[in-house]
Residue, then its C-alpha position, 0 to 999 in steps of 0.5 A: m126298326v130291324p133293318y130289313l134283310f132281303l135276298v137278291a140275286g144281284l141287281l143290274s151293274c151300276g151304269a148299265h143302260v136299261a132298256i124298258a119297253q114301256q115308260l114306268q111311273v116311278h112313286i116316290v113315297p117319302h116316309t118315316h117308320d117310327d116305333v112306339g118304343w123298342l130301344k128307347t121308350v116312347d118319350e126318349y124316341y120322341y125328344g131324342g134322348t135316351r134316359i140311362r141310369i147312373a149309379l154313384p157312390r152314396l148318390p142317387a141314381l141321376l138320369a143322363a140323357n144321351n144318344s149312345i143306343q140309337h140317334a132318334g127325335v120324332q119332333y124334329i123330324l116333323d118340325t122339319v118335314i112341315d117345313e119342307l113341305s110348306r115350301d114345295p106344293n109338289k112334295t109329299f110325305i106320309y105319317v103313320e103312328m098317331a101316337y106320336f103326331w097327337r102328342w106332337w099337334n098338341e105343342q103346335d101354335d094356330v099358325t103351325k096347325a092351320l099350316v098342317k091342315t093345309l097340306v092335309n087338304n093339299k095331299q102333300l101330307e097323308f095320313v096311311n094306317a093311322g093307328w096309335c101305333m103300327n100293330d103287332e099281328a101275332s101277339t094282339d086280340y083283335n079286341s086290342v087291334i080295333d080300340q088302338m086302330s079307333l083311337g087314332l082313326r077317330f083323332v085324324e077324323d076330329t082334327f081334319g076332316p074326312q078329307a083326311r081319312p086313310r086309304v091305306a094300311w101300312h104295316i111295313d115292319p111287323f114279323g109276319h101277318s095275320a088273316d084277321q087282321a086284313a079282314l079287320f082293315a078292310k072292315m074299316g074301310y082301306d082299300g090296299f094293305f102294304f107290308a115289307r116282311i114274308d117268308y124269304a122262300d115266299k117271296n123270292l116265288r111271289g117275285s119270280t111269279r110276278n105276285l109281290e101284289l094280290v088280293w087276300r080274303g082274310s075271312q072265310s066266313l066274311g067271304a068276298a066282303v072283306d078282300m084286300f089289295t096287298g102289296v109286298l113291298y120289294y126293298g122292305y121299308g127303306p129306299p132302293p139300295g145305294f139311295c138313303f140320304d138321311v143324315g145317318c146314311d152313308d151313300e153318295p149325295i146327287m152331286d151336280d155342279p158340272d164345274l165339279f170333278d165328282n159330278n155323279v149324275k149319270l152315274r146315279v141316273e143309271q143305278f136308280l134305273s137299274a134298281v126301278a128295273y130289278q124292282w119293276i120285273h117282279y111286279q104286273t103293272s107299269e106302276v112302281m112304288l119306291t119308299f124314301g125313308s126308314d127308321f126314325q128318317f128324315e129329322d133332317a127333311h131338307q137333306n132328303f129333300k134336296n136330294i130327291d128333288k135332284l134324283i127326281k129331276y135328273v131321272n125325268q130328264d133323261g126321260r126313260v121312266h117318270a118319277f114323282y112324289s107320291t103317296p100309298s093311295r095314289y100308287i093304288d089308284a093307279v094300280h087299281a086302274a090298270n084293271k089287272t086280274w090278280t091271284l088270291k090268297t086264303d091263308d095268312f102270312f105266318p111263320y115268318a123266317d128271313y133265312p132258312n134258319s131264322y123263324w121269327t117264332g120266339y117272339f109269339t112267347s116273348r116276355p110272358a108277363l107283359k104279354g099277360y097283363t096286356r089281356v088283363c089290361n084290355g078286360i079292365l079297360q072294356a069294363c072301365k069304357q062300359l061303366e063310363a058309358i052308363h054313367n054317361g062321362f064324369p064331368g070335369q078332371t074325374p077319372s076317366s078310360v082315355d089313359l088307359q086307352m092310350a097306354m093300350g095303343i102304345d102297347q099294342h105296337h109290334d116291338a111292346v106285347s110282342g116282347t120285342s124291346k130293351q128290358h128298361v122300355a118294356y118297364d116302361y110299357a108296363k108303368r104306362l098300363h099301370i097307371g091307365q088301370v088304376e085311374c080306370q079303377d077310379l072310374m070304376a070306382n066311382a060309377l059302381s059306387d053310384l050304381a049303388a048308392r040309394n037313400g042318400s048313402f056315402p060312397l063306397d070305398l070300393q078297393f081294387c086287389e091287381y095281384l089276385n093271380v098270386s093269392f095277394c089281396p089285402s081287401s080280402e084279408t081282413d076280418t070281413f069284407n063284401v066283394i062286388i063282382y062285375n060281369p062285363v059280357a053282355v050275356d049271363y054267366g049261367q047262360l054263357f057257361g051252362f053253370d054258376r061260376v066259381f070265384a076264388f078270394p085269398v083270405i086269414g083263416n078257415e071258417f067263414n059264412v057266406y051271403d049272396s045279394q039277396g042275404n040268402p047263406m051260400d055254398a063255400q070252399v076253403v082250400p089252403i093256398f098252394q105255397t110254391p117254391q116261387v110264390v109265398t103268400d101272407a094268406n093262408y087260404l082260398i074262399y072259393i064261392q059259386p054264386k047261385g044264378d047269374i050274375p047280370p049281364i053288364g051288371f054286378k051283384t055284391y057277396f058277403i064273406r064273414p069270419i065265424s067263430n062257431v064252425r058248426h054254423t059255417s056255410a064255407t067247408l074246409s077241403k080235405v088235403y091227401h098227399h100222394k106218394n109216388g109209387d102208389a096207385d093211379f088216382s082221380i078227381a072227378n066232377e059230374v061229366l069229367s074224370l081225370t086219371f094220374d099216373g100213380v108213379t109220375g104224378r102225371l095226368k094220364s086220361m081224360s074222360n067226358i062221361a057226358s059225351d063218352v069221349t075219352a083220351s089219354v092224356d099226358q101233360q108235362f114241361l119240359w124245355w127246349n135247349a135254346s141255340d147259341g149260334n154255334n153249330v154247322n149249319s147255322s150262326q143263328a142264336s135264339g132270341a128275343y125275335i127268333f126260336r130256335p132250339n138245339g134239336t128236335a128233342p125237348f129236355p125233362i124238367n127232372p129225370g123222368n118229370v116226375a111230380t110230387v103230389t098234393v090232391v085237395k078235394g071239397d065240394l066246389v072244387q077239387e085239385v090236383r097240386q104238382v111240384f117238378s122243380p123249385w122252378v116249376s109248379q101246377t094245380i090242375r083244377l075240376y069245378t063241380n056243378t057243371p055240365w062242361p068237360v073243362v079242366v083249369f091248368e094253373y102253372t108257375i115257371g120260374p125263374i129259370p135256371h142258367s148257371d149251366g150256361l143253357g138257354k131254356e125255352v119251357i114248353s106245356r106239351f099235352s100227349t093224346d092219342l088222337a090221331s090228327n093226320q098232322i092237322f092242327f087249328t090255331d085262331a086269328n087275333g082270338r077270331e076264325m081258325q086258322t088251319r095248319i098242317r105240320n111242315y107244309r105251307p099252302t102256297w110254296t114248296l116248303n123246305v124243312t130246315e127247322p122242323v120245330a120253329g117252322n111249325y110253330y104258329p100264334v096262339n092268341s086264345r086257342i089250339y086244337i086237334q082233332e080225330p075226323s075218324s071219331s070226331r074227338q077234339f082236344t082244345v088248349l084255351t090260353d090266357r095270353t099269346q103263345g107260340g104253340s104247335s102239334l109236332s106229332d099227331g095227337q100233341v100241342e104244345l105250348m111255349v110258357h116261358r124264356c130265358l135266353l143268353y144270347d142276342d139273335s141279331r135282329g137289332v135289340g142288342e141283348p138277350l132276353c132273360e128277364p130278371g124278374d121283381t127280385g133280379q133273380g129271374l121272372v117268374v110267370r103264374g099262367t092259366h091253361v083251360v082244356v077242353l076234352d069233348n066232340a067237334a059240335n060240342s066243342a065249338l060252343i065252349h070254346r067260343a063261350i070261354g074263349e069271351t070270358m078270358l079276353v073280358g073277365p069279371i071285375f072285383a071291387f072289394v069293400p071292407s066292411a062288418y055291417s050285415y047284409s040287412e043294414v048294407a041293403e037298407s042303403y045300397n043296392t046289391e045288385y045291379y041289372g045293365l040290360v033289358a033285353e036279352v042277348p042271344l048267346q052268339v053275341h058279344l058286345l064288343t065295345l060300349q065307350w062313352v064319345q061325349n054326352n048322351t053320344l056313345l060308340i057301340r059295337v056287337e059282335n057275332k063271335f061264331e064262324i059260318d056254319e060251325f056246328g050249329f051256331g055259325k048263322a045270322v043272328n039278331v040283336s037290338l041295340d036299345m038292350f041297356a037299363a041305364f039309356k034308351v037309344i034314340a038313334a043309330t048311324e052305323l060307322t065303319l069298324g074303326g068308328n071313324a066314317e060314316l059306313s055308307s060314305v065308304e066305298r072300297l075298291q074292287w078288284n078282279i080275282q083269278g080262279g074259280s071265284g072269279g067276279k070282284g073282291g072287296k065290295q062293302p056288304t049292304y045292311s038295312p038300315v037300323r032304325g028305332p024303335d027297336f034298333v034290331v041289327t043282323l049279324e051275320p057269323m065273324d061280322i062285328r057292326t059298329f054304331e054311334i048311338q044318341v042315348v037318352p038317360t033313363t031313372n032307374 
């Protein structure tokens, strides 16, 4: 993707003699880095063209193919590489992105496929990483990372067998690296992890101390079992300077004709030896790995290999080093054989800066709508796979989950969900997700209809509403409808939340009766829709329902909403609405456990009181915006852009003078709301639910279109200012799992030079961020519905960046400013949710783990326009489905339930708590034989990627320096999981993966 920017003090002068005390083994690794979309779409990159819309007068827009954006053609890379490898058994090549390789493989004839299998068996063609893409590490949730890796790894295993199984993780382009990513790779069985991008100061220090290779412990809960040998590539992921032989490069080829005046063999050998020596002095062993290749290179593999052949020949004739074709797995075996002792790292590699004023922390928020849609699609995909498994697949050409699996696999790419692609490519990612979503909705409709049908009833006409977040749903905006609510979580909501959840649907009118799945009247509340300046809907009300009792885990219940003409008999009460006048006295809303007080002058939140735990905090929440740097200042020419966040100062600007909100208060039996309007482009609803023992408040914001006619780029934040004495410390999650300790203006492994006091303290927040006050044990937690950049820039503060509109490119390759046009062309409007918890630290752990699970995988709503009464429906259909026959402990998350083939399923179960996490972080048992639809008759434990039997994988172990001593990387020893109970023990933060054989039951 972006050419790697590295700082070097100076290479040895060209032609200088290199004195090396021992012969170095130089591993030359030919490769290509094929972005799964970035400047061009996936299709454009594969075929080598660029689709540009040309508008002509009175004619439809035409699509013209050209390479003006970027020359790249993946199909030609694979064609020519395979041809070159077949001609010389010494040549090697590595390939990473299975989204491309799968497509290319399906186009090949049997002769070519047989040839490729021979090259794989001969270890000439090696798959490294081998996920569907090379995923981003900051913007992705762990569920989606595992899925996309599993999709690629299982393709490799199924196609080429265990001899092709990847041993090395290869993330050479992502912009910073997550501790959880390293832990997940270890659980997948990888022996090593290589990447290129770490902070420039970190790299300089590690290079000077020869610590660019290390052992990384990505999980403190899982410990040494997930230790991963980790290497930072010295020259980025390109070839050594001066040795790019690709068609797009300007470096001199090896000219070896002795009769030529321009014969340069001696000079080029000396230059190469200088590059080798300069890299070698920054590492510990005599093994040196050099990558040859870069973005979409080797389209003409012959030109590359011909020059590398000559280079190897003449370097070896010189004799001072030994150069040869190699692969990362051969290199890691050689390094392991050196039996060195390595430093241990326990934090992560965020944030990443390539220069003092260039922190890549903007992309944590870039393209917030795509980030939010990605999270929604993950929830849909998990439910889709579950129902496909419960149904034991669908025969023939009926809908499947595969399209959405592949679309989500592509969307995890480090220029997709990261928000760092060109605009037309972002549209392509969203389009692919939507196509997969629609197919999964068809599948879920079929599965739910089959589960509901009985007595030969006709299939239900199930419909889905894709815009419930903006209160638009044609299926509920009818005279009468039923809604099936499917719970994809393996714990009932009552157990998970300690209360009955509340759900809302847009309706026309305000007089309704609501009935539960047994035909009993239900409490409900009708609330006027908040018609914000940015979003206006046809519906005029929302109806809130609160089902009594649980919605069955991996099951559903049906609810009946009926309009009435006699208001005296309605079960849905109408809300009371008050318009607050600024300047009046403070006002409040409250439920059984939480009271919120608002400032009478500003209309903003002023304090929160947890009545149940006797925890109170002053809390001022407001929206502000950072003025994005345009690159024209004395310190640096760096601008804020898709990748980089760089504000012009250290004080953000208010949305309006004094940040005063116009306020409307809504009160009712189920829901209370404070609705705030700060400007035509910033509004928010703060919502409390009743009948809950948990101190939870929902902040639903609507931001955009961000105005920029003043010529100022804006990066909008939601900031919570509390009175907690947090002592510079805050905590953010790693991909939705283990919490990482952050200290303002500090890095654990080097002394930070604070050049960007705002951007340099931003970290990715995938699902939650919190601060604590040690003296009182108060904890203030904010959960997010998508990845955002976040920080605590002052004690007691939490801020999250929710939207960005930038007017300049940040010069990292994307080549266009990030200011999305939205569906109207006037600017993007984003609606999102923050869930805030105020409690003591012990209670907060349970609450944020439980809520985090349901924000990752939320309920599915399927609507049935119907005028039939409950009794008429119940006569022909099941109004409930209980998917589990065994209770699942609160600590357990059913991460994956996926159909593989007839009577064969893939299942992952997870202990979602960290070790010693306030009473919950301990081992827990769960039975795999928990499902009503089938009985488990056999279980085989697999690696996390689902591609190899766990018993067949033995990872390399590494000597570790420091107090821990010993070796890291040893696989944990699990007791066999056998019938009849198939009980699995899950340690804190552990995920275990099984392929199960099942026999369908008759219900």
